[in-house]
C-alpha positions as a Python dict, from the first residue, in 0.01 Angstrom:
ca = {
    (1, 'M'): (0, 0, 0),
    (2, 'K'): (73, -109, -323),
    (3, 'E'): (-23, -423, -487),
    (4, 'S'): (353, -500, -487),
    (5, 'D'): (423, -495, -129),
    (6, 'L'): (192, -816, -107),
    (7, 'F'): (434, -1053, -378),
    (8, 'E'): (824, -1040, -156),
    (9, 'P'): (558, -1242, 89),
    (10, 'V'): (378, -1435, -123),
    (11, 'K'): (708, -1536, -321),
    (12, 'N'): (851, -1628, -23),
    (13, 'Y'): (634, -1874, 121),
    (14, 'L'): (622, -1997, -253),
    (15, 'K'): (926, -2088, -292),
    (16, 'A'): (1001, -2194, 111),
    (17, 'N'): (738, -2509, 0),
    (18, 'G'): (897, -2579, -301),
    (19, 'Y'): (839, -2337, -583),
    (20, 'K'): (966, -2220, -849),
    (21, 'V'): (805, -1839, -827),
    (22, 'R'): (785, -1599, -1121),
    (23, 'A'): (672, -1293, -1161),
    (24, 'E'): (489, -1112, -1435),
    (25, 'V'): (417, -1366, -1674),
    (26, 'K'): (205, -1340, -1949),
    (27, 'N'): (11, -1039, -1759),
    (28, 'C'): (-85, -1369, -1453),
    (29, 'D'): (91, -1136, -1168),
    (30, 'I'): (267, -1468, -980),
    (31, 'T'): (333, -1804, -1146),
    (32, 'A'): (464, -2113, -911),
    (33, 'T'): (540, -2442, -1115),
    (34, 'K'): (619, -2749, -950),
    (35, 'N'): (709, -3060, -1136),
    (36, 'D'): (395, -3046, -1368),
    (37, 'E'): (252, -2842, -1114),
    (38, 'L'): (137, -2501, -1231),
    (39, 'I'): (-31, -2232, -943),
    (40, 'I'): (-80, -1900, -1059),
    (41, 'I'): (-202, -1553, -817),
    (42, 'E'): (-346, -1239, -914),
    (43, 'L'): (-283, -1046, -704),
    (44, 'K'): (-527, -705, -594),
    (45, 'L'): (-542, -409, -308),
    (46, 'N'): (-951, -528, -263),
    (47, 'A'): (-1147, -820, -341),
    (48, 'N'): (-1305, -674, -703),
    (49, 'L'): (-1493, -726, -991),
    (50, 'Q'): (-1244, -685, -1182),
    (51, 'L'): (-1007, -969, -957),
    (52, 'F'): (-1276, -1173, -974),
    (53, 'I'): (-1228, -1144, -1403),
    (54, 'Q'): (-859, -1170, -1424),
    (55, 'A'): (-894, -1452, -1204),
    (56, 'T'): (-1169, -1642, -1357),
    (57, 'D'): (-977, -1576, -1706),
    (58, 'R'): (-639, -1719, -1562),
    (59, 'Q'): (-854, -2050, -1480),
    (60, 'R'): (-848, -2156, -1832),
    (61, 'I'): (-483, -2209, -1838),
    (62, 'T'): (-501, -2391, -1503),
    (63, 'D'): (-808, -2512, -1273),
    (64, 'S'): (-495, -2378, -1006),
    (65, 'V'): (-572, -1982, -921),
    (66, 'Y'): (-576, -1785, -634),
    (67, 'V'): (-597, -1402, -548),
    (68, 'A'): (-431, -1275, -343),
    (69, 'I'): (-560, -958, -41),
    (70, 'P'): (-409, -782, 169),
    (71, 'K'): (-529, -968, 526),
    (72, 'P'): (-912, -699, 645),
    (73, 'S'): (-970, -590, 984),
    (74, 'L'): (-1201, -787, 1200),
    (75, 'R'): (-1427, -533, 1179),
    (76, 'S'): (-1536, -626, 791),
    (77, 'K'): (-1598, -1029, 887),
    (78, 'K'): (-1978, -972, 751),
    (79, 'H'): (-1839, -823, 421),
    (80, 'W'): (-1665, -1077, 343),
    (81, 'K'): (-1868, -1371, 418),
    (82, 'G'): (-2061, -1310, 111),
    (83, 'I'): (-1755, -1252, -78),
    (84, 'L'): (-1541, -1519, 34),
    (85, 'H'): (-1871, -1751, -70),
    (86, 'I'): (-1829, -1584, -490),
    (87, 'L'): (-1501, -1724, -490),
    (88, 'R'): (-1593, -2073, -379),
    (89, 'R'): (-1837, -2075, -612),
    (90, 'L'): (-1607, -1917, -857),
    (91, 'E'): (-1333, -2239, -730),
    (92, 'L'): (-1110, -1972, -671),
    (93, 'G'): (-767, -2001, -379),
    (94, 'L'): (-815, -1762, -173),
    (95, 'I'): (-472, -1588, 50),
    (96, 'F'): (-413, -1295, 304),
    (97, 'V'): (-127, -1129, 360),
    (98, 'D'): (-76, -936, 602),
    (99, 'V'): (287, -703, 550),
    (100, 'D'): (316, -638, 928),
    (101, 'N'): (350, -1016, 1019),
    (102, 'P'): (727, -1066, 1020),
    (103, 'V'): (652, -1393, 1127),
    (104, 'N'): (355, -1603, 903),
    (105, 'P'): (279, -1257, 663),
    (106, 'V'): (115, -1549, 532),
    (107, 'E'): (-218, -1727, 543),
    (108, 'I'): (-403, -1990, 264),
    (109, 'V'): (-835, -1925, 341),
    (110, 'F'): (-889, -2213, 118),
    (111, 'H'): (-812, -2363, -156),
    (112, 'P'): (-925, -2395, -534),
    (113, 'I'): (-1185, -2702, -473),
    (114, 'E'): (-1503, -2789, -707),
    (115, 'F'): (-1795, -2661, -511),
    (116, 'Q'): (-2076, -2830, -377),
    (117, 'R'): (-2366, -2665, -412),
    (118, 'K'): (-2597, -2682, -172),
    (119, 'K'): (-2962, -2590, -214),
    (120, 'I'): (-3112, -2416, 153),
    (121, 'S'): (-3506, -2590, 64),
    (122, 'K'): (-3649, -2332, 402),
    (123, 'R'): (-3591, -2043, 259),
    (124, 'K'): (-3712, -2165, -93),
    (125, 'K'): (-4049, -2231, 103),
    (126, 'A'): (-3999, -1940, 258),
    (127, 'I'): (-3965, -1742, -74),
    (128, 'L'): (-4254, -1992, -207),
    (129, 'K'): (-4523, -1894, 75),
    (130, 'E'): (-4446, -1504, 98),
    (131, 'I'): (-4570, -1533, -311),
    (132, 'E'): (-4819, -1707, -263),
    (133, 'N'): (-4919, -1486, 68),
    (134, 'R'): (-4874, -1180, -152),
    (135, 'S'): (-5195, -1084, -375),
    (136, 'Q'): (-5049, -776, -539),
    (137, 'N'): (-4743, -657, -676),
    (138, 'L'): (-4716, -331, -497),
    (139, 'N'): (-4378, -322, -466),
    (140, 'V'): (-4087, -154, -713),
    (141, 'G'): (-3787, -443, -711),
    (142, 'G'): (-3421, -241, -639),
    (143, 'S'): (-3593, -14, -425),
    (144, 'N'): (-3441, -1, -96),
    (145, 'K'): (-3516, 300, 71),
    (146, 'K'): (-3913, 255, -38),
    (147, 'K'): (-4082, 12, 318),
    (148, 'I'): (-4169, -352, 143),
    (149, 'V'): (-4489, -436, 196),
    (150, 'T'): (-4510, -778, 312),
    (151, 'A'): (-4803, -1059, 282),
    (152, 'Y'): (-4774, -1005, 687),
    (153, 'K'): (-4778, -555, 610),
    (154, 'E'): (-5090, -700, 326),
    (155, 'N'): (-5302, -960, 618),
    (156, 'A'): (-5284, -699, 848),
    (157, 'I'): (-5417, -383, 640),
    (158, 'Q'): (-5734, -668, 573),
    (159, 'I'): (-5745, -666, 924),
    (160, 'A'): (-5815, -329, 929),
    (161, 'V'): (-6035, -282, 669),
    (162, 'Y'): (-6306, -520, 858),
    (163, 'L'): (-6179, -332, 1175),
    (164, 'K'): (-6298, -1, 1033),
    (165, 'E'): (-6640, -170, 942),
    (166, 'L'): (-6702, -359, 1161),
    (167, 'A'): (-6522, -299, 1508),
    (168, 'P'): (-6578, -332, 1827),
    (169, 'A'): (-6517, -778, 1714),
    (170, 'S'): (-6311, -1018, 1779),
    (171, 'P'): (-6064, -1166, 1581),
    (172, 'K'): (-6299, -1465, 1575),
    (173, 'K'): (-6561, -1292, 1446),
    (174, 'L'): (-6276, -1133, 1178),
    (175, 'R'): (-6228, -1470, 1102),
    (176, 'E'): (-6536, -1583, 1012),
    (177, 'Y'): (-6470, -1341, 647),
    (178, 'D'): (-6161, -1489, 567),
    (179, 'S'): (-5918, -1261, 799),
    (180, 'G'): (-5638, -1538, 811),
    (181, 'K'): (-5523, -1797, 1062),
    (182, 'K'): (-5273, -1584, 1204),
    (183, 'T'): (-5551, -1301, 1275),
    (184, 'L'): (-5515, -1350, 1684),
    (185, 'S'): (-5116, -1290, 1640),
    (186, 'I'): (-5174, -983, 1423),
    (187, 'L'): (-5352, -781, 1654),
    (188, 'Y'): (-5209, -883, 1945),
    (189, 'S'): (-4855, -799, 1824),
    (190, 'N'): (-4967, -497, 1719),
    (191, 'F'): (-4652, -413, 1497),
    (192, 'Y'): (-4779, -135, 1336),
    (193, 'G'): (-5011, 10, 1642),
    (194, 'W'): (-5295, -16, 1369),
    (195, 'F'): (-5481, -216, 1667),
    (196, 'Q'): (-5603, -171, 2009),
    (197, 'R'): (-5758, -453, 2289),
    (198, 'I'): (-6048, -179, 2390),
    (199, 'D'): (-6175, -530, 2596),
    (200, 'H'): (-6104, -877, 2689),
    (201, 'G'): (-6054, -1063, 2272),
    (202, 'I'): (-6230, -743, 2179),
    (203, 'Y'): (-6063, -536, 1941),
    (204, 'D'): (-6074, -191, 1738),
    (205, 'I'): (-5876, 16, 1416),
    (206, 'T'): (-5656, 301, 1562),
    (207, 'V'): (-5699, 691, 1431),
    (208, 'K'): (-5321, 636, 1291),
    (209, 'G'): (-5445, 237, 1170),
    (210, 'K'): (-5731, 451, 974),
    (211, 'Q'): (-5463, 716, 874),
    (212, 'E'): (-5259, 434, 770),
    (213, 'L'): (-5517, 274, 533),
    (214, 'K'): (-5502, 531, 303),
    (215, 'N'): (-5118, 457, 194),
    (216, 'F'): (-5269, 98, 7),
    (217, 'P'): (-5613, 264, -171),
    (218, 'G'): (-5539, -85, -376),
    (219, 'L'): (-5582, -321, -122),
    (220, 'V'): (-5788, -123, 74),
    (221, 'K'): (-6108, -84, -230),
    (222, 'K'): (-6021, -431, -222),
    (223, 'Y'): (-6052, -586, 97),
    (224, 'E'): (-6384, -359, 109),
    (225, 'K'): (-6546, -540, -177),
    (226, 'Y'): (-6429, -862, -54),
    (227, 'L'): (-6563, -811, 253),
    (228, 'K'): (-6911, -691, 144),
    (229, 'K'): (-6902, -989, -45),
    (230, 'R'): (-6870, -1219, 222),
    (231, 'R'): (-7120, -1014, 446),
    (232, 'K'): (-7411, -1090, 205),
    (233, 'T'): (-7328, -1410, 124),
    (234, 'T'): (-7323, -1511, 555),
    (235, 'E'): (-7607, -1311, 595),
    (236, 'H'): (-7775, -1526, 325),
    (237, 'T'): (-7685, -1845, 456),
    (238, 'E'): (-7807, -1731, 796),
    (239, 'N'): (-8148, -1629, 692),
    (240, 'T'): (-8170, -1976, 431),
    (241, 'E'): (-8118, -2159, 782),
    (242, 'K'): (-8374, -1981, 990),
    (243, 'K'): (-8650, -2061, 777),
}
């Protein structure tokens, strides 16, 4: 398929709706006029950066700018969700062209309208919470193959370090040393396979857990030091109360 294959269906659609259509006017693929209205349509086989650049440049001429592309298959629906969002944010209209449909080859997906930006507060809160619960910057931006150290994983590392020193231990005992509110759920779900329940409400660290801790020397050292400090504080408090 060529970009020119999209021209006839779009031209016919516009003419049927009362527009005067011209092609390749001052580098614009299609122009359509009706009274004082001017519409510009850019034709492309794919929604790519070049198309966005061309279309937004045409917005310097008129607000009514559309991009026309071949109608995508259902399999690419997930991929298109993000592209549709970008087009709406750029306040561009979108036209799908199905050259194999002789009856209705042109579909106006949406018109160019002012974009109303809506912030999703839940996602913002989730990001801020994740930032707050990460004690160190252990990840590299742009990584897509390395495993990310999330706040959840860091908490699991902390619990594993504590169990290495205190096991067997209950969630209640671990929380006495600030292992976090999610201690029980992390132990119970055992997402990483680092923990094992050896009795009712009593847990230990697995061989895999001990092995995995070697991959996080900085965090292990941090939580070993923190646990040592907390134990001293607890012992001091207990001795004072006994006196």
